[in-house]
C-alpha positions, 0 to 999 in steps of 0.5 A, a space after each residue: 683127928 677124929 673126936 673120940 667123944 663124938 656121939 657116933 664114936 660113943 655109939 660105935 663103941 657101945 654097939 661093938 661092946 654090946 655085940 661081944 656081950 650078945 655073942 657071949 650070952 648066945 654061947 652061954 644060952 646054947 650050953 645052958 639049953 643042952 645042960 640037964 639042970 636048966 629049968 624047963 621054963 628057961 628052955 622054953 623062953 630060949 625057944 620063944 626068943 627066936 620065935 619072936 624074931 620070925 613071928 609077924 606079931 611084934 611090939 612095933 610091926 616090921 612093915 614100919 621102916 627102921 622102927 620095925 626092925 629096931 625093936 627086934 635089935 632092942 628086945 632080943 638082946 634084953 630077953 637074952 640078958 634076962 634069961 642068962 641072969 635067971 640061969 642057975 649057978 650050976 649051969 653058968 659056973 661049970 666052965 669057971 669050975 673047970 679052970 679054977 686053981 684048986 681043980 686038978 682035973 686035966 692038969 699036972 702037978 702044982 709047982 710053987 702054987 703058981 705054975 703047973 707041970 705038963 
């Protein structure tokens, strides 16, 4: 039986969890980039993140084995999280509004306050 508290197991859980957060933030940024109410400076920052990945100028140069690539794995998710945290609520809350209980757009009549008739 494997030890669930071993350093490798904890690192694996953190990495998988961070991957799902990264994927969610990537979709939020894609929708926010196309949204009209997203400020221009955030759209520019969204374009600079992939440019940082392909540019030869890095915090730690890519020709240094392991460390050159690892800084990209750390800096890019941090930049994406920072941009998502700066997005206006109008941009990020649009999906939550569409599925809110009080919003009847696209839904049937409310029955007993719990279910909906289709």
